[in-house]
C-alpha positions as a Markdown table, in Angstrom:
| # | Residue | x | y | z |
|---|---|---|---|---|
| 1 | Leu | 0.0 | -0.1 | 0.1 |
| 2 | Tyr | 1.5 | 3.4 | -1.0 |
| 3 | Tyr | 0.3 | 6.9 | -0.3 |
| 4 | Lys | 1.0 | 8.7 | -3.7 |
| 5 | Pro | 1.6 | 12.4 | -3.3 |
| 6 | Pro | 0.8 | 14.9 | -6.2 |
| 7 | Gly | 3.6 | 15.3 | -8.7 |
| 8 | Glu | 4.6 | 11.5 | -9.0 |
| 9 | Val | 3.7 | 9.4 | -12.0 |
| 10 | Pro | 2.7 | 5.8 | -11.9 |
| 11 | Thr | 5.2 | 4.6 | -14.4 |
| 12 | Arg | 8.7 | 3.1 | -13.9 |
| 13 | Arg | 10.5 | 5.9 | -15.9 |
| 14 | Asp | 9.3 | 9.2 | -16.9 |
| 15 | Pro | 10.8 | 10.9 | -20.1 |
| 16 | Glu | 10.3 | 14.3 | -18.4 |
| 17 | Gly | 12.3 | 13.3 | -15.4 |
| 18 | Arg | 9.4 | 13.5 | -12.9 |
| 19 | Pro | 9.5 | 11.3 | -9.8 |
| 20 | Thr | 7.7 | 8.0 | -10.0 |
| 21 | Val | 5.8 | 6.0 | -7.5 |
| 22 | Phe | 8.4 | 3.3 | -7.8 |
| 23 | Asp | 11.2 | 5.5 | -6.6 |
| 24 | Arg | 10.2 | 5.2 | -2.9 |
| 25 | Leu | 9.1 | 1.5 | -2.8 |
| 26 | Pro | 11.2 | -1.1 | -1.3 |
| 27 | Ala | 12.5 | -3.9 | -3.6 |
| 28 | Pro | 10.0 | -6.6 | -4.1 |
| 29 | Arg | 10.7 | -9.9 | -2.4 |
| 30 | Gly | 10.4 | -11.6 | -5.8 |
| 31 | Gly | 9.4 | -10.5 | -9.2 |
| 32 | Arg | 8.6 | -7.0 | -9.8 |
| 33 | Trp | 6.0 | -4.5 | -8.6 |
| 34 | Ile | 2.7 | -4.1 | -10.6 |
| 35 | Val | 0.6 | -1.1 | -9.9 |
| 36 | Val | -3.1 | -1.8 | -9.2 |
| 37 | Gly | -5.0 | 1.0 | -10.9 |
| 38 | Arg | -3.5 | 4.4 | -11.7 |
| 39 | Leu | -3.7 | 7.9 | -10.4 |
| 40 | Asp | -2.8 | 10.7 | -12.7 |
| 41 | Val | 0.1 | 13.0 | -11.9 |
| 42 | Asn | -2.1 | 15.6 | -10.0 |
| 43 | Thr | -4.0 | 13.0 | -8.0 |
| 44 | Ala | -2.9 | 11.8 | -4.5 |
| 45 | Gly | -3.9 | 8.8 | -2.4 |
| 46 | Leu | -4.0 | 5.1 | -2.2 |
| 47 | Leu | -2.2 | 2.9 | -4.6 |
| 48 | Leu | -1.8 | -0.8 | -4.3 |
| 49 | Phe | 1.1 | -2.9 | -5.5 |
| 50 | Thr | 1.6 | -6.6 | -6.0 |
| 51 | Thr | 4.1 | -9.0 | -7.7 |
| 52 | Asp | 1.2 | -11.3 | -8.7 |
| 53 | Gly | -0.1 | -10.5 | -12.2 |
| 54 | Ala | -3.4 | -12.5 | -11.6 |
| 55 | Ile | -4.2 | -10.5 | -8.4 |
| 56 | Ala | -3.5 | -7.2 | -10.2 |
| 57 | His | -5.8 | -8.2 | -13.1 |
| 58 | Gly | -8.6 | -9.3 | -10.8 |
| 59 | Leu | -8.5 | -6.2 | -8.7 |
| 60 | Met | -8.7 | -4.0 | -11.8 |
| 61 | His | -11.0 | -5.9 | -14.2 |
| 62 | Pro | -14.3 | -4.0 | -14.7 |
| 63 | Ser | -16.3 | -7.1 | -14.2 |
| 64 | Arg | -15.3 | -7.2 | -10.5 |
| 65 | Gln | -17.1 | -3.9 | -9.9 |
| 66 | Ile | -14.6 | -3.0 | -7.1 |
| 67 | Glu | -15.4 | 0.3 | -5.6 |
| 68 | Arg | -13.0 | 3.3 | -5.5 |
| 69 | Glu | -13.7 | 6.1 | -3.0 |
| 70 | Tyr | -12.3 | 9.6 | -3.4 |
| 71 | Leu | -12.3 | 13.0 | -1.5 |
| 72 | Val | -12.7 | 15.7 | -4.0 |
| 73 | Arg | -12.7 | 19.5 | -3.8 |
| 74 | Val | -14.3 | 21.3 | -6.8 |
| 75 | Arg | -14.4 | 25.0 | -7.7 |
| 76 | Gly | -17.8 | 26.4 | -7.0 |
| 77 | Arg | -20.8 | 25.1 | -5.3 |
| 78 | Pro | -22.6 | 22.4 | -7.4 |
| 79 | Ser | -26.4 | 22.8 | -7.7 |
| 80 | Ala | -28.7 | 20.1 | -6.6 |
| 81 | Ala | -29.4 | 19.4 | -10.4 |
| 82 | Ala | -25.6 | 18.9 | -11.1 |
| 83 | Leu | -25.3 | 16.5 | -8.2 |
| 84 | Arg | -28.5 | 14.7 | -9.6 |
| 85 | Arg | -26.8 | 14.4 | -13.0 |
| 86 | Leu | -23.6 | 13.1 | -11.4 |
| 87 | Arg | -25.6 | 10.3 | -9.6 |
| 88 | Glu | -27.9 | 9.4 | -12.6 |
| 89 | Gly | -25.2 | 9.5 | -15.3 |
| 90 | Ile | -23.5 | 11.7 | -17.7 |
| 91 | Met | -22.4 | 10.7 | -21.2 |
| 92 | Leu | -18.6 | 11.1 | -21.6 |
| 93 | Glu | -16.7 | 10.5 | -24.8 |
| 94 | Asp | -16.0 | 6.9 | -23.9 |
| 95 | Gly | -19.6 | 6.1 | -22.6 |
| 96 | Pro | -21.9 | 6.8 | -19.8 |
| 97 | Ala | -20.6 | 7.2 | -16.3 |
| 98 | Ala | -22.0 | 8.1 | -12.8 |
| 99 | Phe | -21.0 | 8.0 | -9.2 |
| 100 | Asp | -22.6 | 5.5 | -7.1 |
| 101 | Arg | -22.6 | 7.8 | -4.2 |
| 102 | Ile | -21.8 | 11.5 | -3.5 |
| 103 | Val | -21.8 | 12.9 | 0.1 |
| 104 | Glu | -21.0 | 16.5 | 0.9 |
| 105 | Gln | -18.0 | 16.8 | 3.2 |
| 106 | Pro | -18.6 | 19.9 | 5.3 |
| 107 | Gln | -15.3 | 19.4 | 7.3 |
| 108 | Ala | -12.9 | 17.8 | 4.8 |
| 109 | Ala | -9.6 | 19.2 | 6.4 |
| 110 | Ala | -7.6 | 16.9 | 4.0 |
| 111 | Leu | -9.0 | 19.1 | 1.2 |
| 112 | Gln | -8.6 | 22.5 | 2.8 |
| 113 | Arg | -12.0 | 23.5 | 1.7 |
| 114 | Gly | -12.6 | 27.2 | 0.9 |
| 115 | Ala | -15.9 | 29.1 | 1.2 |
| 116 | His | -16.3 | 29.1 | -2.6 |
| 117 | Asn | -15.5 | 25.5 | -3.2 |
| 118 | Gly | -17.4 | 22.2 | -2.6 |
| 119 | Ala | -15.9 | 19.2 | -0.9 |
| 120 | Tyr | -17.3 | 15.8 | -1.5 |
| 121 | Arg | -16.7 | 12.0 | -0.8 |
| 122 | Val | -17.6 | 10.2 | -4.1 |
| 123 | Val | -17.7 | 6.5 | -4.9 |
| 124 | Leu | -17.6 | 4.6 | -8.2 |
| 125 | His | -16.9 | 1.1 | -9.3 |
| 126 | Glu | -14.7 | 1.5 | -12.3 |
| 127 | Gly | -11.4 | 3.1 | -13.0 |
| 128 | Arg | -11.5 | 4.7 | -16.4 |
| 129 | Asn | -8.8 | 7.2 | -17.3 |
| 130 | Arg | -9.4 | 10.4 | -15.2 |
| 131 | Glu | -13.0 | 9.5 | -14.8 |
| 132 | Val | -13.7 | 11.5 | -11.6 |
| 133 | Arg | -12.3 | 14.6 | -13.0 |
| 134 | Arg | -14.1 | 14.2 | -16.3 |
| 135 | Leu | -17.5 | 13.6 | -14.6 |
| 136 | Trp | -17.1 | 16.8 | -12.5 |
| 137 | Glu | -16.0 | 18.8 | -15.6 |
| 138 | Ala | -19.0 | 17.5 | -17.5 |
| 139 | Ala | -21.2 | 18.8 | -14.7 |
| 140 | Gly | -19.5 | 22.2 | -14.9 |
| 141 | His | -17.0 | 22.1 | -12.1 |
| 142 | Glu | -13.2 | 21.9 | -12.2 |
| 143 | Val | -11.6 | 19.5 | -9.7 |
| 144 | Ser | -9.0 | 21.4 | -7.7 |
| 145 | Arg | -7.9 | 18.5 | -5.4 |
| 146 | Leu | -8.4 | 14.7 | -5.6 |
| 147 | Leu | -7.5 | 12.1 | -3.1 |
| 148 | Arg | -8.3 | 8.4 | -3.3 |
| 149 | Val | -9.0 | 7.1 | 0.2 |
| 150 | Arg | -10.2 | 3.6 | -0.6 |
| 151 | Tyr | -9.8 | 0.8 | -3.1 |
| 152 | Gly | -12.3 | -2.1 | -2.5 |
| 153 | Pro | -12.1 | -2.9 | 1.2 |
| 154 | Ile | -8.6 | -1.3 | 1.7 |
| 155 | Ala | -8.6 | 2.2 | 3.0 |
| 156 | Leu | -5.8 | 4.7 | 3.2 |
| 157 | Pro | -4.5 | 4.6 | 6.7 |
| 158 | Ser | -5.0 | 7.8 | 8.6 |
| 159 | Asp | -1.4 | 7.6 | 10.1 |
| 160 | Leu | 0.3 | 7.2 | 6.7 |
| 161 | Arg | 1.8 | 10.3 | 5.1 |
| 162 | Pro | 2.3 | 11.1 | 1.5 |
| 163 | Gly | 5.3 | 9.1 | 0.1 |
| 164 | Gly | 4.8 | 6.5 | 2.8 |
| 165 | Trp | 4.2 | 2.7 | 2.2 |
| 166 | Arg | 3.5 | -0.4 | 4.1 |
| 167 | Tyr | 3.1 | -4.1 | 3.5 |
| 168 | Leu | -0.5 | -5.6 | 3.7 |
């Protein structure tokens, strides 16, 4: 389990020379690390790693319907209609998408919420490229901060700091 900070890329080597999520991980006990799911360079939070390709495939395959949970800060205050659209579904360029759950977070300290921003806990069960950001943008709100806090039954430990890792 790794707490990815913003600015790191989930690749082994980056042609732009940016730090990668593999830079801070310990050497695997056998084989090589496989990242389960991805987070874009600007997204922080929980990443899982395994050396077992079958486990990685099973955790990522859409047929498994594994939930991913995020804390998100958006610019502006979404209307009730915008939140309803996000729950009911929005057509994105790669097909329909929706959040399974959206809960407003009045005290999301991890997101440093401002008076003109909205903070939410959202859950979805697939991991398409930049899906959380694209859903909010389609509803008219730019994501200013995004943190994955759960992948399936595994939650980001509250005592783990960005760049930290632990074995499961």
